[in-house]
C-alpha positions as a Python dict, from the first residue, in 0.01 Angstrom:
ca = {
    (1, 'M'): (0, 0, 0),
    (2, 'R'): (119, 351, -84),
    (3, 'I'): (37, 583, 206),
    (4, 'G'): (53, 961, 176),
    (5, 'I'): (83, 1187, 481),
    (6, 'D'): (53, 1565, 506),
    (7, 'I'): (347, 1675, 723),
    (8, 'K'): (337, 2049, 651),
    (9, 'C'): (278, 2129, 1019),
    (10, 'L'): (635, 2017, 1095),
    (11, 'R'): (764, 2331, 926),
    (12, 'Y'): (717, 2521, 1250),
    (13, 'N'): (498, 2315, 1485),
    (14, 'N'): (715, 2139, 1745),
    (15, 'S'): (442, 2111, 2005),
    (16, 'G'): (82, 1995, 2004),
    (17, 'I'): (-4, 1843, 1667),
    (18, 'G'): (357, 1856, 1550),
    (19, 'R'): (471, 1657, 1852),
    (20, 'Y'): (186, 1410, 1798),
    (21, 'L'): (280, 1361, 1433),
    (22, 'I'): (651, 1314, 1500),
    (23, 'Q'): (588, 1047, 1762),
    (24, 'L'): (350, 850, 1539),
    (25, 'L'): (582, 877, 1239),
    (26, 'N'): (870, 751, 1454),
    (27, 'A'): (661, 455, 1570),
    (28, 'L'): (538, 375, 1219),
    (29, 'Q'): (896, 373, 1095),
    (30, 'E'): (975, 116, 1363),
    (31, 'I'): (685, -123, 1306),
    (32, 'D'): (601, -110, 934),
    (33, 'T'): (846, -258, 683),
    (34, 'K'): (601, -344, 403),
    (35, 'N'): (399, -35, 317),
    (36, 'E'): (541, 268, 136),
    (37, 'Y'): (507, 614, 290),
    (38, 'F'): (517, 946, 107),
    (39, 'L'): (556, 1251, 333),
    (40, 'F'): (417, 1556, 151),
    (41, 'S'): (498, 1917, 230),
    (42, 'P'): (519, 2250, 43),
    (43, 'Q'): (891, 2273, 121),
    (44, 'P'): (1171, 2052, 262),
    (45, 'I'): (1128, 1957, 628),
    (46, 'N'): (1405, 1837, 855),
    (47, 'Y'): (1250, 1515, 979),
    (48, 'P'): (1488, 1215, 1009),
    (49, 'L'): (1400, 907, 802),
    (50, 'T'): (1530, 576, 936),
    (51, 'N'): (1307, 340, 734),
    (52, 'H'): (1392, 309, 364),
    (53, 'R'): (1023, 274, 278),
    (54, 'F'): (958, 632, 394),
    (55, 'K'): (1017, 906, 138),
    (56, 'A'): (1013, 1283, 185),
    (57, 'C'): (816, 1453, -93),
    (58, 'P'): (860, 1830, -72),
    (59, 'N'): (678, 2014, -346),
    (60, 'P'): (897, 1990, -657),
    (61, 'G'): (1056, 2290, -818),
    (62, 'N'): (794, 2562, -822),
    (63, 'R'): (887, 2830, -569),
    (64, 'F'): (536, 2973, -586),
    (65, 'F'): (393, 2662, -416),
    (66, 'K'): (636, 2700, -128),
    (67, 'K'): (494, 3044, -47),
    (68, 'L'): (130, 2938, -46),
    (69, 'P'): (-50, 2928, 289),
    (70, 'G'): (-48, 2567, 408),
    (71, 'I'): (-423, 2517, 377),
    (72, 'V'): (-424, 2655, 20),
    (73, 'W'): (-139, 2421, -76),
    (74, 'Q'): (-327, 2129, 80),
    (75, 'Q'): (-650, 2202, -107),
    (76, 'K'): (-511, 2312, -444),
    (77, 'V'): (-178, 2134, -493),
    (78, 'L'): (-175, 1822, -277),
    (79, 'P'): (-463, 1639, -456),
    (80, 'Q'): (-263, 1637, -780),
    (81, 'L'): (45, 1506, -596),
    (82, 'L'): (-159, 1224, -444),
    (83, 'D'): (-281, 1112, -785),
    (84, 'E'): (61, 1155, -952),
    (85, 'N'): (219, 931, -688),
    (86, 'S'): (-60, 669, -708),
    (87, 'I'): (-136, 704, -337),
    (88, 'D'): (-375, 435, -209),
    (89, 'L'): (-451, 601, 124),
    (90, 'F'): (-398, 953, 257),
    (91, 'W'): (-372, 1050, 624),
    (92, 'G'): (-439, 1407, 739),
    (93, 'P'): (-308, 1441, 1098),
    (94, 'E'): (-420, 1800, 1164),
    (95, 'Q'): (-799, 1806, 1127),
    (96, 'T'): (-815, 1879, 753),
    (97, 'I'): (-776, 1677, 433),
    (98, 'P'): (-801, 1774, 64),
    (99, 'L'): (-1168, 1813, -21),
    (100, 'R'): (-1118, 1761, -393),
    (101, 'K'): (-1201, 1409, -509),
    (102, 'T'): (-896, 1185, -547),
    (103, 'R'): (-846, 816, -621),
    (104, 'C'): (-723, 736, -268),
    (105, 'K'): (-901, 660, 57),
    (106, 'K'): (-875, 931, 322),
    (107, 'V'): (-813, 903, 695),
    (108, 'L'): (-847, 1211, 916),
    (109, 'T'): (-736, 1276, 1275),
    (110, 'V'): (-960, 1508, 1478),
    (111, 'H'): (-793, 1637, 1793),
    (112, 'D'): (-1052, 1865, 1950),
    (113, 'F'): (-1339, 2109, 1900),
    (114, 'V'): (-1181, 2419, 2047),
    (115, 'Y'): (-1323, 2623, 1759),
    (116, 'R'): (-1672, 2526, 1876),
    (117, 'R'): (-1628, 2541, 2253),
    (118, 'Y'): (-1385, 2833, 2287),
    (119, 'P'): (-1380, 3015, 1951),
    (120, 'E'): (-1258, 3335, 2114),
    (121, 'T'): (-931, 3163, 2207),
    (122, 'M'): (-833, 3094, 1846),
    (123, 'R'): (-689, 3298, 1562),
    (124, 'R'): (-973, 3395, 1328),
    (125, 'S'): (-814, 3226, 1027),
    (126, 'V'): (-766, 2897, 1215),
    (127, 'R'): (-1123, 2913, 1340),
    (128, 'W'): (-1246, 2962, 983),
    (129, 'I'): (-1036, 2669, 856),
    (130, 'N'): (-1170, 2437, 1125),
    (131, 'T'): (-1530, 2548, 1082),
    (132, 'H'): (-1546, 2543, 703),
    (133, 'I'): (-1276, 2303, 584),
    (134, 'G'): (-1238, 2091, 897),
    (135, 'E'): (-1602, 1992, 925),
    (136, 'K'): (-1625, 1923, 552),
    (137, 'S'): (-1312, 1709, 594),
    (138, 'I'): (-1486, 1506, 863),
    (139, 'R'): (-1782, 1441, 638),
    (140, 'C'): (-1577, 1335, 334),
    (141, 'A'): (-1323, 1118, 522),
    (142, 'D'): (-1345, 741, 500),
    (143, 'F'): (-1224, 698, 859),
    (144, 'I'): (-1185, 931, 1157),
    (145, 'A'): (-927, 887, 1433),
    (146, 'V'): (-976, 1085, 1755),
    (147, 'D'): (-734, 1129, 2044),
    (148, 'S'): (-978, 1038, 2320),
    (149, 'D'): (-1329, 918, 2397),
    (150, 'F'): (-1395, 1276, 2507),
    (151, 'T'): (-1329, 1402, 2152),
    (152, 'R'): (-1540, 1118, 2010),
    (153, 'Q'): (-1830, 1238, 2227),
    (154, 'E'): (-1767, 1595, 2116),
    (155, 'L'): (-1784, 1490, 1751),
    (156, 'H'): (-2116, 1319, 1810),
    (157, 'H'): (-2244, 1624, 1997),
    (158, 'F'): (-2161, 1873, 1725),
    (159, 'L'): (-2229, 1644, 1426),
    (160, 'P'): (-2507, 1418, 1558),
    (161, 'D'): (-2592, 1281, 1214),
    (162, 'F'): (-2237, 1163, 1146),
    (163, 'P'): (-2201, 779, 1134),
    (164, 'M'): (-2001, 704, 1447),
    (165, 'E'): (-1898, 358, 1322),
    (166, 'K'): (-1642, 548, 1112),
    (167, 'V'): (-1484, 695, 1427),
    (168, 'K'): (-1226, 522, 1647),
    (169, 'V'): (-1019, 638, 1944),
    (170, 'I'): (-646, 623, 1870),
    (171, 'A'): (-499, 793, 2173),
    (172, 'C'): (-178, 984, 2219),
    (173, 'G'): (98, 810, 2408),
    (174, 'I'): (441, 818, 2560),
    (175, 'N'): (760, 648, 2453),
    (176, 'N'): (823, 307, 2603),
    (177, 'T'): (1152, 411, 2758),
    (178, 'L'): (1261, 440, 3118),
    (179, 'P'): (1258, 788, 3272),
    (180, 'P'): (1589, 926, 3400),
    (181, 'P'): (1709, 820, 3747),
    (182, 'P'): (1524, 988, 4033),
    (183, 'A'): (1643, 1343, 4074),
    (184, 'K'): (1618, 1584, 4362),
    (185, 'R'): (1275, 1744, 4359),
    (186, 'L'): (1276, 2122, 4371),
    (187, 'K'): (996, 2330, 4518),
    (188, 'Q'): (879, 2459, 4181),
    (189, 'F'): (584, 2409, 3947),
    (190, 'L'): (605, 2329, 3578),
    (191, 'F'): (356, 2457, 3319),
    (192, 'V'): (385, 2290, 2977),
    (193, 'G'): (198, 2447, 2688),
    (194, 'S'): (178, 2745, 2458),
    (195, 'L'): (96, 3084, 2606),
    (196, 'E'): (-253, 3139, 2472),
    (197, 'P'): (-590, 3216, 2635),
    (198, 'R'): (-721, 2859, 2634),
    (199, 'K'): (-433, 2742, 2855),
    (200, 'N'): (-570, 2956, 3140),
    (201, 'L'): (-249, 3116, 3262),
    (202, 'K'): (-459, 3410, 3382),
    (203, 'N'): (-636, 3214, 3655),
    (204, 'L'): (-318, 3028, 3748),
    (205, 'I'): (-131, 3353, 3807),
    (206, 'A'): (-428, 3492, 4002),
    (207, 'A'): (-416, 3182, 4223),
    (208, 'L'): (-43, 3214, 4282),
    (209, 'E'): (-88, 3582, 4370),
    (210, 'K'): (-348, 3484, 4630),
    (211, 'L'): (-100, 3240, 4781),
    (212, 'A'): (177, 3501, 4778),
    (213, 'D'): (-47, 3731, 4981),
    (214, 'K'): (-45, 3454, 5243),
    (215, 'G'): (333, 3428, 5227),
    (216, 'I'): (339, 3117, 5006),
    (217, 'H'): (577, 3159, 4711),
    (218, 'V'): (649, 2882, 4460),
    (219, 'P'): (853, 2941, 4142),
    (220, 'L'): (659, 2868, 3821),
    (221, 'Y'): (849, 2753, 3510),
    (222, 'L'): (671, 2792, 3177),
    (223, 'T'): (776, 2597, 2869),
    (224, 'G'): (632, 2604, 2521),
    (225, 'P'): (591, 2838, 2224),
    (226, 'K'): (443, 3186, 2246),
    (227, 'G'): (105, 3082, 2109),
    (228, 'W'): (-163, 3306, 1966),
    (229, 'N'): (-291, 3637, 2106),
    (230, 'N'): (-54, 3610, 2398),
    (231, 'S'): (-4, 3982, 2464),
    (232, 'N'): (-244, 3957, 2759),
    (233, 'E'): (-50, 3660, 2897),
    (234, 'N'): (282, 3845, 2860),
    (235, 'N'): (135, 4152, 3031),
    (236, 'L'): (1, 3933, 3309),
    (237, 'I'): (347, 3795, 3374),
    (238, 'Q'): (525, 4130, 3355),
    (239, 'N'): (276, 4318, 3570),
    (240, 'S'): (209, 4047, 3825),
    (241, 'S'): (309, 4096, 4187),
    (242, 'I'): (483, 3758, 4159),
    (243, 'A'): (665, 3833, 3831),
    (244, 'S'): (998, 3741, 3992),
    (245, 'D'): (861, 3390, 4062),
    (246, 'I'): (764, 3326, 3696),
    (247, 'H'): (1028, 3201, 3452),
    (248, 'H'): (932, 3166, 3085),
    (249, 'L'): (1180, 2929, 2923),
    (250, 'G'): (1012, 2919, 2582),
    (251, 'F'): (1060, 2611, 2368),
    (252, 'V'): (1302, 2362, 2528),
    (253, 'S'): (1461, 2041, 2402),
    (254, 'D'): (1310, 1704, 2488),
    (255, 'E'): (1605, 1640, 2718),
    (256, 'K'): (1552, 1965, 2907),
    (257, 'L'): (1178, 1905, 2930),
    (258, 'Q'): (1240, 1558, 3074),
    (259, 'E'): (1471, 1713, 3333),
    (260, 'L'): (1205, 1968, 3430),
    (261, 'Y'): (941, 1697, 3467),
    (262, 'S'): (1174, 1493, 3688),
    (263, 'T'): (1288, 1775, 3917),
    (264, 'S'): (968, 1979, 3962),
    (265, 'A'): (746, 1931, 4263),
    (266, 'A'): (443, 1912, 4035),
    (267, 'V'): (310, 1982, 3688),
    (268, 'I'): (23, 2228, 3687),
    (269, 'F'): (-204, 2213, 3383),
    (270, 'P'): (-508, 2443, 3426),
    (271, 'S'): (-629, 2440, 3063),
    (272, 'F'): (-995, 2517, 2999),
    (273, 'Y'): (-1015, 2268, 2712),
    (274, 'E'): (-798, 1996, 2558),
    (275, 'G'): (-859, 1707, 2324),
    (276, 'F'): (-608, 1500, 2519),
    (277, 'G'): (-350, 1664, 2748),
    (278, 'L'): (-13, 1504, 2678),
    (279, 'P'): (173, 1679, 2968),
    (280, 'V'): (-41, 1476, 3208),
    (281, 'L'): (103, 1149, 3075),
    (282, 'E'): (456, 1285, 3056),
    (283, 'A'): (435, 1390, 3420),
    (284, 'L'): (300, 1052, 3532),
    (285, 'K'): (589, 882, 3357),
    (286, 'C'): (828, 1068, 3588),
    (287, 'R'): (610, 1006, 3896),
    (288, 'T'): (551, 1381, 3908),
    (289, 'P'): (219, 1488, 4063),
    (290, 'V'): (-29, 1660, 3831),
    (291, 'L'): (-261, 1939, 3938),
    (292, 'T'): (-515, 1992, 3662),
    (293, 'S'): (-870, 2083, 3561),
    (294, 'K'): (-1156, 1869, 3688),
    (295, 'D'): (-1439, 1759, 3459),
    (296, 'S'): (-1197, 1751, 3166),
    (297, 'V'): (-1024, 1495, 2948),
    (298, 'M'): (-722, 1531, 3178),
    (299, 'E'): (-924, 1380, 3465),
    (300, 'S'): (-1014, 1081, 3247),
    (301, 'I'): (-643, 1024, 3179),
    (302, 'A'): (-486, 1078, 3522),
    (303, 'K'): (-779, 930, 3715),
    (304, 'G'): (-682, 873, 4080),
    (305, 'C'): (-325, 990, 4021),
    (306, 'G'): (-430, 1351, 3963),
    (307, 'I'): (-518, 1643, 4188),
    (308, 'Y'): (-811, 1847, 4055),
    (309, 'F'): (-949, 2199, 4074),
    (310, 'D'): (-1209, 2418, 3905),
    (311, 'A'): (-1012, 2583, 3625),
    (312, 'H'): (-1254, 2878, 3616),
    (313, 'D'): (-1200, 2963, 3985),
    (314, 'P'): (-861, 3102, 4104),
    (315, 'D'): (-960, 3024, 4465),
    (316, 'S'): (-1009, 2657, 4376),
    (317, 'I'): (-668, 2648, 4204),
    (318, 'A'): (-505, 2821, 4502),
    (319, 'D'): (-667, 2580, 4750),
    (320, 'A'): (-546, 2277, 4552),
    (321, 'I'): (-191, 2413, 4539),
    (322, 'E'): (-184, 2499, 4910),
    (323, 'S'): (-320, 2158, 5008),
    (324, 'F'): (-61, 1988, 4791),
    (325, 'L'): (225, 2191, 4939),
    (326, 'N'): (107, 2124, 5294),
    (327, 'K'): (135, 1748, 5234),
    (328, 'G'): (496, 1794, 5130),
    (329, 'E'): (499, 1487, 4907),
    (330, 'F'): (651, 1588, 4574),
    (331, 'K'): (602, 1262, 4390),
    (332, 'I'): (305, 1037, 4320),
    (333, 'P'): (256, 826, 4634),
    (334, 'I'): (343, 457, 4641),
    (335, 'D'): (-21, 355, 4693),
    (336, 'K'): (-96, 501, 4348),
    (337, 'E'): (189, 319, 4176),
    (338, 'K'): (-19, 32, 4039),
    (339, 'E'): (-273, 271, 3887),
    (340, 'R'): (7, 488, 3746),
    (341, 'I'): (166, 190, 3570),
    (342, 'E'): (-171, 79, 3432),
    (343, 'I'): (-229, 428, 3289),
    (344, 'L'): (114, 439, 3126),
    (345, 'D'): (70, 91, 2981),
    (346, 'Q'): (-257, 201, 2823),
    (347, 'Y'): (-99, 495, 2641),
    (348, 'Q'): (202, 396, 2429),
    (349, 'W'): (295, 543, 2091),
    (350, 'E'): (369, 198, 1952),
    (351, 'K'): (17, 81, 2041),
    (352, 'S'): (-127, 395, 1883),
    (353, 'A'): (76, 340, 1565),
    (354, 'R'): (-42, -20, 1537),
    (355, 'L'): (-405, 90, 1573),
    (356, 'L'): (-353, 355, 1308),
    (357, 'L'): (-185, 108, 1073),
    (358, 'Q'): (-473, -135, 1130),
    (359, 'A'): (-716, 142, 1033),
    (360, 'F'): (-516, 210, 714),
    (361, 'E'): (-527, -156, 618),
    (362, 'Q'): (-900, -181, 682),
    (363, 'Q'): (-955, 98, 430),
    (364, 'V'): (-745, -75, 163),
    (365, 'P'): (-831, -445, 208),
    (366, 'S'): (-591, -570, -60),
    (367, 'S'): (-305, -473, 172),
    (368, 'N'): (-446, -623, 488),
    (369, 'E'): (-137, -830, 549),
    (370, 'A'): (97, -528, 544),
    (371, 'G'): (306, -462, 850),
    (372, 'K'): (239, -802, 1013),
}
């Protein structure tokens, strides 16, 4: 089977969907030695290929195509490339696929419905793409993969007439590698995510200011890209009474991020809305406690290993932090170890890749023995 994948987001997206795509591509390179993969993009992308059956396919020659907005390239140029390369199946990992009719089957990953639930937290152009091209992509796809049962329920809620037998949960995961040796825990919190309104830094800072008024100071380390419409977040940090306690590290390497997970007292993840919440898993891998939003997908992932608050209420966040600090236990307790291991075993990138490959093969039955 000849499988085409849109990897244009790797031009500049090293978190979120980009991180998701890299991990699944890495796993597919490990497990699949029979199918052929064609990685399409408007311009060359520095992604390492270790499997000889994977081929990078940057748009040939024409400099004009390289300057097109990604969604325009996907809709106008990519369909021709799929047909020219005799692609049997196409996978769109970032909520959109070419709407023009092509000869290949189409698989789409839907990560979330932020544009429906919190439209004000998105760039207008991205909201338009998701609303107009994304939902049409859902309807014309042969198969839909979603990150979580939560997103599957969201899809059914917003598109109640959509045939749900075409939808399957293929969750995010973690690498099946051992975390670094136990390190000394520092009295600091780690926030992993882009600085944008949906991530709820505003209420987190308000909570930490309330604690500071009581004489409780805990350094907060922020990692991740700047995000969209983050001027308010930057002003919050600069003008906060606890500005000296907040350290924005920006994008960090995987090695540095692993170190931060392993040495922080806790990960705090107060997002209003997520389709999955990968930092929760990454924290659990390092036995790092997670303080996060209740009644969210994060609660369905961390289960009894998490500590929960009302993300809309700074007092609730502050109370959860203070209670955690008073216990003085900066790692997931031993009595939660069995549940922690069960959670981690459930979410592995290799398992996700095998489920995705199985979905590919079900769409192109003549290749149903590929990758076995």
